[in-house]
C-alpha positions in Angstrom: -0.1 -0.4 -0.2 1.4 3.3 -0.8 0.7 6.5 1.0 1.9 10.3 0.3 2.4 12.4 3.2 2.6 16.2 3.0 5.3 17.6 5.5 7.9 20.0 5.7 11.9 20.0 5.6 12.4 19.1 9.0 10.6 15.7 8.6 13.4 13.1 9.5 11.9 10.7 6.4 12.2 13.3 4.1 15.9 14.3 5.4 16.9 10.5 5.4 15.6 10.3 1.5 17.5 13.5 0.7 21.1 11.9 2.0 20.4 9.1 -0.2 19.6 11.7 -3.4 22.5 13.4 -2.8 24.8 10.5 -2.3 23.4 9.5 -5.7 23.9 13.1 -7.6 27.2 12.9 -6.3 28.2 10.2 -8.2 26.2 11.0 -11.6 27.4 14.8 -11.3 31.1 13.8 -10.7 32.8 17.3 -10.7 29.6 19.2 -11.1 28.2 18.3 -7.9 29.6 21.3 -5.7 28.1 23.8 -8.1 24.5 22.5 -7.6 24.1 21.3 -4.0 24.7 25.4 -3.3 21.1 25.4 -4.7 19.8 22.3 -3.1 19.7 23.1 0.4 16.4 21.9 2.4 16.5 24.3 5.4 13.1 26.0 5.6 11.5 24.0 3.0 7.7 24.4 4.0 6.0 22.2 0.8 7.5 18.7 0.5 6.0 15.2 0.2 7.5 11.6 1.4 5.9 8.7 0.2 5.7 5.3 2.0 5.1 1.9 1.0 3.6 -0.2 3.4 5.2 2.4 6.5 8.7 2.7 4.7 9.6 6.3 3.6 10.7 4.9 -0.8 10.4 8.3 -2.4 10.0 12.1 -2.0 9.7 15.7 -3.6 9.5 19.2 -2.3 8.0 22.5 -3.9 9.4 26.2 -3.1 8.3 29.6 -4.4 10.3 30.5 -7.4 8.1 33.7 -8.4 4.7 35.1 -7.4 3.2 32.6 -10.3 5.4 29.5 -10.1 6.9 27.1 -7.9 9.8 24.9 -8.5 9.9 21.4 -7.9 13.0 20.4 -5.8 14.3 16.9 -4.5 12.4 14.6 -6.2 13.9 11.3 -5.8 12.4 7.4 -5.6 14.6 4.9 -3.6 15.8 1.8 -6.0 13.3 -0.4 -4.1 10.0 2.1 -4.9 11.3 2.5 -8.8 9.1 1.5 -11.4 5.5 1.6 -9.7 4.5 5.2 -10.6 6.1 6.5 -7.2 7.4 9.5 -8.7 4.6 10.3 -10.7 2.4 10.1 -7.9 4.7 12.4 -5.8 5.0 14.6 -8.7 1.6 15.2 -9.1 0.9 15.8 -5.2 3.1 18.7 -5.5 1.4 20.1 -8.6 -2.1 19.9 -6.8 -0.7 21.3 -3.5 1.0 24.5 -5.7 -2.2 24.9 -7.4 -3.9 24.9 -3.9 -1.7 27.1 -2.8 -2.4 29.6 -5.7 0.4 29.0 -8.2 -0.3 28.6 -11.9 2.7 27.1 -13.1 5.6 24.5 -12.0 9.4 25.1 -13.2 12.2 22.7 -12.1 15.5 22.2 -13.5 17.6 18.3 -13.6 20.9 17.2 -15.1 21.5 15.4 -18.7 23.0 12.6 -16.1 19.7 12.0 -15.1 17.7 10.5 -18.1 15.2 8.9 -15.7 14.1 12.2 -14.3 13.9 13.6 -17.8 11.4 11.2 -19.2 9.4 11.6 -15.8 9.0 15.1 -16.5 8.6 14.6 -20.1 6.0 11.7 -19.6 4.1 13.9 -17.1 3.7 16.9 -19.9 6.6 19.2 -18.3 8.5 21.2 -21.7 11.8 22.3 -22.1 12.5 26.0 -21.3 15.3 28.0 -21.4 17.5 27.5 -18.6 16.6 30.1 -15.9 18.7 31.7 -13.0 21.4 30.1 -11.9 21.4 27.4 -14.5 22.2 29.9 -17.4 24.8 28.6 -19.2 25.0 25.4 -17.6 25.7 22.8 -19.9 24.8 19.9 -17.6 21.2 21.5 -16.8 17.8 21.0 -18.7 15.2 23.2 -17.4 11.2 22.4 -17.9 8.2 24.2 -16.9 4.2 23.2 -16.6 1.3 25.1 -16.6 -1.1 23.7 -13.6 -5.0 23.2 -14.2 -7.5 22.7 -11.8 
């Protein structure tokens, strides 16, 4: 049985999953990891989702304000034992619904070219590639996406 729980970045299950995510990204990003990690701090994120399967945390994601109309999707991760079950899409859908409930009109996000699973996930869920934004402008490994939110 899979359950999603909305929480914040103080949640110990969210923090534990983010540590696993960071370990994976350190391998994938290699020398670029320190550049990306400076933008992935989790302190004071008010909107996080943790996914549980039979009481065990297996996935997470977060949103934070990007602009007056957009939330940025951050810290998406599903543990190896939770993959290929639709967990990431469920987390993403709940984050989008939460953003909409909060009055936001779209979600934006950045992922890396070395994360083809993430790129496939976002494209499958209706995200469209955009020009790199903010700190990712001119960063060769970054891919940015956006999606409008509907009721």
